[in-house]
Residue frames as a rotation matrix with the C-alpha (Angstrom) as fourth column:
MET 1
0.754 -0.332 0.567 -45.20
0.335 -0.549 -0.766 -30.80
0.565 0.767 -0.303 24.42
SER 2
0.844 -0.431 0.319 -43.07
-0.533 -0.608 0.589 -29.92
-0.060 -0.667 -0.743 27.41
THR 3
0.538 -0.670 0.513 -40.61
0.189 0.688 0.700 -32.74
-0.822 -0.279 0.497 26.63
LEU 4
0.714 -0.282 0.640 -39.59
0.668 0.003 -0.744 -31.33
0.208 0.959 0.191 23.25
VAL 5
0.223 -0.739 -0.635 -36.23
0.399 -0.526 0.752 -29.55
-0.889 -0.421 0.177 23.11
LYS 6
0.962 0.019 -0.272 -35.31
-0.220 -0.536 -0.815 -27.03
-0.162 0.844 -0.512 20.48
ILE 7
0.627 -0.759 0.173 -32.19
0.776 0.590 -0.223 -28.20
0.068 0.274 0.959 18.68
GLU 8
0.365 -0.500 0.785 -30.81
0.180 -0.789 -0.587 -24.65
0.913 0.356 -0.198 18.43
HIS 9
0.444 -0.126 0.887 -30.59
-0.778 -0.545 0.312 -24.45
0.444 -0.829 -0.340 22.20
SER 10
0.996 -0.088 -0.036 -29.22
0.095 0.911 0.400 -27.91
-0.002 -0.402 0.916 22.71
GLN 11
0.400 -0.916 0.021 -25.61
-0.645 -0.265 0.717 -28.22
-0.651 -0.301 -0.697 23.84
ASN 12
-0.205 -0.452 0.868 -25.28
0.191 0.851 0.488 -31.22
-0.960 0.266 -0.088 21.53
TRP 13
0.693 0.557 -0.457 -26.30
-0.291 -0.365 -0.885 -29.34
-0.659 0.746 -0.091 18.37
HIS 14
0.054 -0.754 -0.655 -22.91
-0.992 -0.116 0.052 -29.89
-0.115 0.647 -0.754 16.69
ALA 15
-0.776 -0.311 0.549 -22.96
-0.330 0.942 0.066 -33.61
-0.538 -0.130 -0.833 17.49
ILE 16
0.121 0.908 0.400 -26.50
0.225 0.367 -0.902 -33.91
-0.967 0.199 -0.160 16.11
ARG 17
0.670 0.080 -0.738 -25.58
-0.601 -0.524 -0.603 -31.97
-0.435 0.848 -0.303 12.96
ASN 18
-0.390 -0.890 -0.235 -22.48
-0.901 0.316 0.297 -34.14
-0.190 0.328 -0.925 12.45
PHE 19
-0.569 0.277 0.774 -24.64
0.032 0.948 -0.316 -37.25
-0.822 -0.155 -0.549 12.81
ILE 20
0.551 0.828 -0.104 -27.11
-0.005 -0.121 -0.993 -35.96
-0.835 0.547 -0.063 10.20
VAL 21
0.375 -0.516 -0.770 -24.25
-0.909 -0.365 -0.198 -35.22
-0.179 0.775 -0.606 7.78
ALA 22
-0.670 -0.672 0.314 -22.74
-0.628 0.739 0.244 -38.67
-0.396 -0.034 -0.918 8.40
VAL 23
-0.128 0.714 0.689 -26.05
0.214 0.698 -0.684 -40.39
-0.968 0.060 -0.242 7.65
ALA 24
0.782 0.393 -0.484 -26.44
-0.322 -0.411 -0.853 -38.36
-0.534 0.823 -0.195 4.43
ASP 25
-0.013 -0.891 -0.454 -22.83
-0.986 -0.064 0.155 -39.18
-0.167 0.449 -0.878 3.44
SER 26
-0.566 -0.207 0.798 -23.44
-0.277 0.960 0.053 -42.89
-0.777 -0.191 -0.600 3.95
GLN 27
0.422 0.819 0.389 -26.04
0.231 0.318 -0.919 -42.73
-0.877 0.478 -0.055 1.16
LEU 28
0.660 -0.280 -0.697 -23.56
-0.710 -0.535 -0.457 -41.29
-0.245 0.797 -0.552 -1.36
LYS 29
0.450 -0.391 0.803 -22.24
-0.032 0.891 0.452 -44.58
-0.892 -0.230 0.388 -2.67
HIS 30
0.566 -0.185 0.804 -21.31
0.808 0.317 -0.496 -43.72
-0.163 0.930 0.328 -6.26
TYR 31
-0.317 -0.648 -0.692 -18.78
0.213 -0.760 0.614 -41.46
-0.924 0.048 0.379 -7.94
ALA 32
0.656 0.560 -0.507 -19.85
-0.305 -0.418 -0.856 -39.44
-0.691 0.716 -0.103 -10.97
SER 33
-0.099 -0.792 -0.602 -16.55
-0.955 -0.094 0.281 -40.29
-0.279 0.603 -0.748 -12.66
ASP 34
-0.601 -0.062 0.797 -17.62
-0.065 0.997 0.028 -43.96
-0.797 -0.035 -0.603 -12.66
LEU 35
0.467 0.877 0.112 -20.17
0.124 0.061 -0.990 -42.99
-0.876 0.476 -0.080 -15.31
PHE 36
0.024 -0.527 -0.850 -17.48
-0.831 -0.483 0.276 -42.08
-0.556 0.699 -0.449 -17.88
PRO 37
-0.902 -0.403 -0.155 -16.83
-0.417 0.715 0.561 -45.66
-0.115 0.571 -0.813 -19.07
GLU 38
-0.592 0.724 0.354 -20.33
0.404 0.647 -0.647 -46.89
-0.697 -0.240 -0.675 -18.26
LEU 39
0.494 0.837 -0.237 -22.04
0.261 -0.402 -0.878 -44.25
-0.830 0.372 -0.417 -20.42
GLU 40
0.102 -0.577 0.810 -19.22
0.981 0.192 0.013 -44.08
-0.163 0.794 0.586 -22.96
MET 41
0.922 0.196 -0.333 -18.66
0.198 -0.980 -0.028 -40.38
-0.332 -0.040 -0.942 -22.24
ILE 42
0.376 -0.809 0.451 -15.86
0.849 0.106 -0.517 -38.68
0.370 0.578 0.727 -24.09
GLY 43
-0.409 -0.552 0.727 -15.56
0.240 -0.833 -0.498 -35.38
0.880 -0.029 0.474 -22.25
GLU 44
-0.796 0.027 -0.605 -15.87
0.601 -0.094 -0.794 -33.84
-0.078 -0.995 0.059 -18.84
GLU 45
-0.867 0.484 -0.121 -18.26
-0.493 -0.868 0.065 -31.22
-0.074 0.116 0.991 -20.22
MET 46
-0.321 0.754 -0.573 -20.75
-0.308 0.489 0.816 -33.95
0.895 0.439 0.075 -21.13
LEU 47
-0.355 0.129 -0.926 -20.67
0.764 0.611 -0.207 -35.30
0.539 -0.781 -0.316 -17.58
ASN 48
-0.916 -0.031 -0.401 -21.01
0.290 -0.742 -0.604 -31.82
-0.279 -0.669 0.689 -16.06
SER 49
-0.688 0.711 -0.144 -24.01
-0.634 -0.494 0.595 -31.13
0.351 0.501 0.791 -18.26
SER 50
-0.162 0.608 -0.777 -25.66
0.149 0.794 0.590 -34.39
0.975 -0.020 -0.219 -17.14
ILE 51
-0.578 -0.112 -0.808 -24.99
0.804 0.088 -0.587 -33.53
0.137 -0.990 0.039 -13.48
LYS 52
-0.970 0.213 -0.114 -26.45
-0.192 -0.967 -0.168 -30.05
-0.146 -0.141 0.979 -13.97
ARG 53
-0.382 0.877 -0.291 -29.66
-0.563 0.029 0.826 -31.47
0.733 0.479 0.483 -15.48
ALA 54
-0.170 0.282 -0.944 -29.94
0.545 0.825 0.148 -34.11
0.821 -0.489 -0.294 -12.74
LYS 55
-0.830 -0.150 -0.537 -29.53
0.541 -0.449 -0.711 -31.41
-0.135 -0.881 0.454 -10.06
GLN 56
-0.832 0.555 0.004 -32.23
-0.519 -0.781 0.348 -29.38
0.196 0.287 0.938 -11.80
VAL 57
-0.168 0.764 -0.623 -34.61
0.068 0.640 0.765 -32.32
0.984 0.086 -0.159 -11.39
CYS 58
-0.362 -0.037 -0.931 -33.94
0.895 0.266 -0.359 -32.18
0.261 -0.963 -0.063 -7.64
TYR 59
-0.971 -0.008 -0.238 -34.45
0.082 -0.950 -0.301 -28.40
-0.224 -0.312 0.924 -7.53
THR 60
-0.625 0.773 -0.111 -37.69
-0.482 -0.269 0.834 -28.66
0.615 0.574 0.541 -9.49
LEU 61
0.145 0.690 -0.709 -39.06
0.181 0.686 0.705 -31.35
0.973 -0.230 -0.026 -7.17
ASN 62
0.425 -0.045 0.904 -37.76
-0.739 -0.595 0.318 -29.64
0.523 -0.803 -0.286 -4.00
LEU 63
0.846 -0.290 -0.447 -35.48
0.428 0.870 0.244 -32.56
0.318 -0.398 0.861 -3.18
PRO 64
0.794 -0.596 -0.119 -32.49
-0.307 -0.561 0.769 -31.64
-0.525 -0.574 -0.629 -1.00
VAL 65
0.780 -0.519 -0.348 -29.62
-0.347 0.104 -0.932 -31.54
0.521 0.848 -0.098 -3.50
GLN 66
-0.079 -0.881 0.467 -27.03
-0.947 -0.080 -0.311 -31.92
0.311 -0.467 -0.828 -0.72
ASP 67
0.210 0.211 0.955 -28.52
-0.616 0.787 -0.038 -35.33
-0.759 -0.580 0.295 0.09
HIS 68
0.851 0.226 0.475 -27.81
0.188 0.713 -0.676 -36.55
-0.491 0.664 0.564 -3.43
PHE 69
0.637 -0.659 0.399 -24.73
0.409 -0.150 -0.900 -34.67
0.654 0.737 0.174 -4.71
ARG 70
0.837 -0.461 -0.294 -21.50
0.095 -0.406 0.909 -33.89
-0.538 -0.789 -0.296 -2.87
LYS 71
0.770 -0.636 -0.054 -18.54
-0.292 -0.275 -0.916 -32.26
0.568 0.721 -0.397 -4.61
VAL 72
0.786 -0.599 0.149 -15.29
0.125 0.392 0.912 -33.97
-0.605 -0.698 0.383 -3.66
TYR 73
0.491 -0.731 -0.475 -11.69
-0.863 -0.332 -0.381 -33.78
0.121 0.596 -0.794 -4.78
ARG 74
0.889 -0.187 0.419 -9.80
0.094 0.968 0.234 -36.94
-0.449 -0.169 0.877 -5.70
THR 75
0.093 -0.925 -0.368 -6.31
-0.784 -0.295 0.546 -37.77
-0.614 0.238 -0.753 -6.81
ALA 76
0.952 -0.011 0.306 -5.01
0.189 0.808 -0.557 -39.80
-0.241 0.589 0.772 -9.71
GLY 77
0.229 -0.950 0.214 -1.25
0.859 0.094 -0.503 -40.02
0.458 0.299 0.837 -9.74
ASN 78
-0.703 -0.556 -0.443 0.03
0.692 -0.678 -0.247 -36.48
-0.163 -0.481 0.862 -9.23
ASN 79
-0.739 0.488 0.464 -3.24
-0.019 -0.703 0.710 -34.88
0.673 0.517 0.529 -10.36
ILE 80
-0.746 0.627 -0.226 -6.15
0.286 -0.005 -0.958 -33.63
-0.602 -0.779 -0.176 -8.26
TYR 81
-0.845 0.511 0.156 -9.55
0.024 -0.255 0.967 -33.50
0.534 0.821 0.204 -9.91
CYS 82
-0.582 0.748 0.319 -13.10
-0.762 -0.363 -0.536 -32.58
-0.285 -0.555 0.781 -8.99
ASP 83
-0.804 0.431 -0.411 -15.66
0.162 0.822 0.546 -35.36
0.573 0.372 -0.730 -8.76
TYR 84
-0.179 0.796 0.579 -19.06
-0.907 -0.361 0.216 -35.88
0.381 -0.486 0.786 -7.17
ARG 85
-0.988 0.136 0.076 -20.27
0.085 0.880 -0.467 -38.49
-0.130 -0.455 -0.881 -4.74
LEU 86
-0.515 0.839 -0.175 -23.80
-0.690 -0.284 0.665 -39.44
0.509 0.463 0.726 -5.70
SER 87
-0.254 0.582 0.772 -26.74
-0.577 0.549 -0.604 -41.16
-0.776 -0.600 0.196 -4.08
HIS 88
-0.652 0.076 0.754 -28.21
0.479 0.812 0.332 -44.02
-0.587 0.578 -0.566 -6.07
THR 89
0.476 0.880 -0.008 -31.05
0.628 -0.346 -0.697 -41.70
-0.616 0.326 -0.717 -7.12
ALA 90
0.493 -0.365 -0.790 -28.57
-0.478 -0.872 0.104 -39.08
-0.727 0.326 -0.604 -8.36
TYR 91
-0.595 -0.750 0.287 -26.54
-0.221 0.496 0.839 -41.75
-0.772 0.436 -0.462 -10.15
LEU 92
-0.289 0.588 0.755 -29.64
0.817 0.563 -0.125 -42.83
-0.499 0.581 -0.643 -12.08
LEU 93
0.714 0.569 -0.409 -30.69
0.323 -0.785 -0.528 -39.23
-0.621 0.244 -0.744 -12.78
VAL 94
0.031 -0.788 -0.615 -27.25
-0.602 -0.506 0.618 -38.40
-0.798 0.351 -0.489 -14.17
SER 95
-0.703 -0.305 0.643 -27.39
0.198 0.784 0.588 -41.57
-0.683 0.540 -0.491 -16.29
ILE 96
0.014 0.797 0.604 -30.75
0.924 0.220 -0.313 -40.81
-0.383 0.562 -0.733 -17.88
ASN 97
0.847 0.249 -0.470 -29.82
0.123 -0.952 -0.282 -37.15
-0.517 0.181 -0.837 -18.40
GLY 98
-0.171 -0.980 0.102 -26.69
0.246 0.058 0.967 -38.01
-0.954 0.190 0.232 -20.34
ASP 99
-0.465 -0.119 -0.877 -25.94
-0.735 -0.500 0.458 -37.24
-0.493 0.858 0.145 -23.97
VAL 100
0.427 0.772 0.471 -28.58
-0.338 0.619 -0.709 -39.08
-0.839 0.144 0.525 -26.02
SER 101
0.560 -0.318 -0.765 -26.12
-0.777 0.118 -0.618 -39.53
0.287 0.941 -0.181 -28.88
SER 102
-0.629 -0.703 0.331 -24.46
-0.777 0.588 -0.227 -42.08
-0.035 -0.400 -0.916 -26.58
ARG 103
-0.289 0.506 -0.813 -25.82
-0.322 0.749 0.580 -45.54
0.902 0.429 -0.053 -27.34
LYS 104
-0.732 -0.046 -0.680 -25.68
0.548 0.554 -0.627 -46.47
0.406 -0.831 -0.380 -23.63
VAL 105
-0.877 0.427 -0.220 -27.73
-0.168 -0.702 -0.692 -43.43
-0.450 -0.570 0.687 -22.57
ALA 106
-0.402 0.746 -0.532 -30.27
-0.870 -0.130 0.475 -44.09
0.285 0.653 0.701 -25.32
GLN 107
-0.415 0.207 -0.886 -30.55
0.075 0.978 0.193 -47.73
0.907 0.014 -0.422 -24.18
ILE 108
-0.894 0.069 -0.443 -31.09
0.446 0.023 -0.895 -46.67
-0.052 -0.997 -0.051 -20.56
GLN 109
-0.709 0.656 -0.258 -33.81
-0.593 -0.753 -0.283 -44.25
-0.380 -0.048 0.924 -21.60
MET 110
-0.295 0.601 -0.743 -35.51
-0.700 0.394 0.596 -46.87
0.651 0.696 0.305 -23.77
GLU 111
-0.623 0.027 -0.782 -35.40
0.399 0.871 -0.288 -49.45
0.673 -0.491 -0.553 -20.96
LEU 112
-0.917 0.300 -0.263 -37.00
0.101 -0.465 -0.879 -46.91
-0.386 -0.833 0.397 -18.66
VAL 113
-0.469 0.772 -0.428 -39.77
-0.882 -0.430 0.191 -46.21
-0.036 0.468 0.883 -21.16
LYS 114
-0.349 0.307 -0.886 -40.38
-0.292 0.862 0.414 -49.94
0.891 0.403 -0.211 -21.65
SER 115
-0.814 0.008 -0.581 -40.60
0.508 0.494 -0.706 -50.51
0.281 -0.870 -0.406 -17.89
LEU 116
-0.803 0.549 -0.231 -43.17
-0.293 -0.702 -0.649 -47.71
-0.519 -0.454 0.725 -17.59
ILE 117
-0.360 0.674 -0.645 -45.28
-0.880 -0.017 0.474 -49.06
0.308 0.739 0.599 -20.44
GLU 118
-0.444 0.127 -0.887 -45.37
-0.021 0.988 0.151 -52.65
0.896 0.086 -0.436 -19.15
């Protein structure tokens, strides 16, 4: 036990923290806005609602939300808009928590049910 070093007292704490953040960022491979055409979403409110429900899944299961969702700002032409970078897990959670009146979301949910039954 004498070889363990407390991170708080380490001179390299900032470098270690930056490394941890970089590793977490490398897992955020998707953008939430990519789900608009894929899930046939018609409004930003629908996407935000799906993100909120997906985050709630993480909170309920004590999963670190910051490892799966990162708010970012992007540009399109002269406009700046809010988006999220998502882990693959978050991307799937947002997809299955979408508006069930969307045919795509309903299909995703049905495929999930079928895979669980088989």
